[in-house]
C-alpha distance (Angstrom), angle and dihedral (degrees) to the residues before:
residue distance angle dihedral
M1 . . .
K2 3.79 . .
R3 3.75 117.2 .
T4 3.73 118.9 -139.8
L5 3.75 113.9 -170.8
T6 3.73 127.6 -163.3
I7 3.78 113.6 -130.2
L8 3.74 118.1 -164.4
T9 3.76 127.3 -175.1
A10 3.76 93.1 -172.0
L11 3.77 129.8 29.6
L12 3.74 130.8 -152.4
P13 3.79 108.1 -148.3
A14 3.79 90.3 127.6
V15 3.80 95.1 51.3
T16 3.76 103.0 57.2
S17 3.78 87.2 102.4
A18 3.80 117.8 66.7
S19 3.81 89.5 -152.1
S20 3.80 94.2 65.7
A21 3.83 110.8 133.6
E22 3.80 98.1 -132.7
K23 3.77 116.5 13.7
P24 3.79 119.8 -156.7
N25 3.77 125.0 -126.4
I26 3.79 109.5 -104.4
V27 3.79 126.8 -143.8
L28 3.80 114.7 -173.1
I29 3.79 118.9 -173.7
F30 3.79 122.7 -175.5
A31 3.79 119.6 -168.5
D32 3.80 114.7 -163.0
D33 3.83 114.1 -126.0
L34 3.80 94.6 -3.6
G35 3.79 109.4 142.5
Y36 3.78 129.9 -163.0
G37 3.79 87.8 -108.2
D38 3.81 90.1 62.1
V39 3.80 97.9 63.8
G40 3.76 142.7 63.0
C41 3.76 121.2 -33.7
Y42 3.81 93.2 -2.8
Y43 3.81 95.4 66.7
T44 3.77 124.2 46.3
A45 3.80 101.9 155.4
G46 3.77 97.9 112.5
C47 3.79 106.6 -58.8
S48 3.78 118.7 100.7
T49 3.80 118.9 -158.1
N50 3.78 108.8 -173.5
Q51 3.80 104.2 164.8
Q52 3.76 117.9 98.0
P53 2.91 163.9 -118.9
Y54 3.77 103.5 35.7
C55 3.76 115.6 -174.3
F56 3.78 126.3 -178.5
I57 3.79 116.8 -152.4
E58 3.77 142.4 140.1
N59 3.81 119.6 -88.3
G60 3.83 93.8 -125.6
L61 3.80 90.4 98.9
M62 3.80 90.1 76.5
L63 3.80 95.2 73.4
N64 3.81 97.8 98.0
M65 3.82 101.3 43.7
E66 3.82 96.3 108.8
R67 3.79 93.3 51.6
A68 3.79 90.9 45.6
T69 3.86 90.5 65.8
Y70 3.78 101.6 -125.8
R71 3.79 125.4 167.4
K72 3.78 108.1 -119.6
P73 3.79 133.5 -175.1
A74 3.79 108.6 -108.9
G75 3.75 124.9 -103.2
S76 3.74 136.7 -21.2
W77 3.78 119.0 -84.2
R78 3.80 98.5 -167.2
S79 3.78 101.4 118.2
G80 3.77 90.6 149.7
M81 3.75 135.0 -132.3
A82 3.82 92.7 -33.7
A83 3.81 91.6 68.9
P84 3.82 111.3 108.4
D85 3.82 93.7 -127.1
W86 3.83 97.5 41.6
V87 3.80 112.8 126.7
N88 3.80 114.7 173.8
E89 3.78 93.6 -152.9
T90 3.81 95.1 56.5
V91 3.81 107.0 25.4
D92 3.81 93.8 101.0
V93 3.79 91.1 47.2
R94 3.83 89.2 53.2
F95 3.81 92.5 47.5
T96 3.80 89.6 50.2
E97 3.82 92.1 48.8
R98 3.82 89.6 51.6
A99 3.80 90.7 49.7
V100 3.81 91.2 51.1
S101 3.83 90.3 48.1
F102 3.81 91.0 50.9
I103 3.82 91.9 51.8
K104 3.82 91.5 49.1
A105 3.82 92.5 47.3
H106 3.80 91.2 49.1
H107 3.80 90.7 50.5
E108 3.81 92.5 47.6
S109 3.81 91.5 50.3
S110 3.82 88.9 61.2
S111 3.77 87.6 -138.7
E112 3.78 116.6 177.4
M113 3.80 89.2 -156.2
P114 3.80 112.9 97.6
F115 3.78 117.7 -123.3
F116 3.78 135.1 -129.6
L117 3.80 115.4 -152.2
Y118 3.80 122.1 -171.6
L119 3.80 115.2 -167.6
P120 3.83 113.4 -175.0
L121 3.79 112.4 -164.9
S122 3.78 121.5 -164.5
S123 3.81 92.5 -156.7
P124 2.95 132.3 134.9
H125 3.81 90.0 19.2
S126 3.79 117.6 109.3
P127 2.94 141.2 -65.3
H128 3.77 84.1 75.3
V129 3.79 100.7 -136.1
T130 3.77 127.9 122.8
A131 3.78 143.4 179.1
D132 3.80 115.5 -66.7
F133 3.81 93.0 -116.7
A134 3.83 89.8 58.0
L135 3.80 95.9 52.2
G136 3.78 111.6 112.2
K137 3.82 94.5 10.4
S138 3.80 90.7 120.9
Q139 3.76 134.6 38.7
A140 3.81 89.9 -132.0
G141 3.80 101.0 81.2
V142 3.79 127.5 -112.1
R143 3.82 94.4 -37.1
G144 3.81 89.1 54.1
D145 3.80 88.7 49.5
M146 3.81 88.2 53.2
V147 3.82 90.0 52.7
W148 3.81 86.9 50.6
L149 3.83 88.2 52.6
V150 3.82 90.4 55.1
D151 3.80 87.9 52.5
W152 3.82 89.5 48.3
A153 3.82 90.3 52.7
L154 3.81 90.7 52.0
G155 3.79 88.6 50.3
Q156 3.82 92.5 51.3
V157 3.80 92.1 52.1
D158 3.81 92.2 44.5
A159 3.82 91.5 48.7
V160 3.82 94.4 52.7
L161 3.81 91.3 46.9
K162 3.81 88.7 53.3
E163 3.82 92.6 43.6
M164 3.82 90.9 52.7
G165 3.80 91.7 45.5
M166 3.78 90.5 -118.4
T167 3.80 101.1 127.5
E168 3.79 93.4 96.9
N169 3.80 90.7 64.2
V170 3.79 99.3 48.3
D171 3.77 116.3 96.8
N172 3.81 112.9 -136.6
């Protein structure tokens, strides 16, 4: 049985109530087929994952997001491999770039409304292919390189949050 594990970089225990005085920004990142044994201190066979924090929880916490008045990027682009511009090797890079752009646009809008960002990564799910710049980043083959790419994506999101001075309003 395949294990799919939910990876979150920011939690929302403090935002289950819409009446909360100051709600944090929420960044939710799912990595398809990434297990707890693939990250951090649990895996030392040639793939370093340095970004943190990793938190493993159930997705039931998302039930009250609409009532909690969060700004959200519109829609879901994942139309799969049939989409004319779908490229397995770079899809996670493109999703990450869009996430970074959303965070920057939200910051530039000076919006007082907190945001909710969902970033679904297909890595390290098969087919085991990854962006050229990720090849060879691990000693665990292409799948390890895909795990490295997930870590890279977390780092990109974390870096833009820090750059925009938004880390104080992210619940983790």
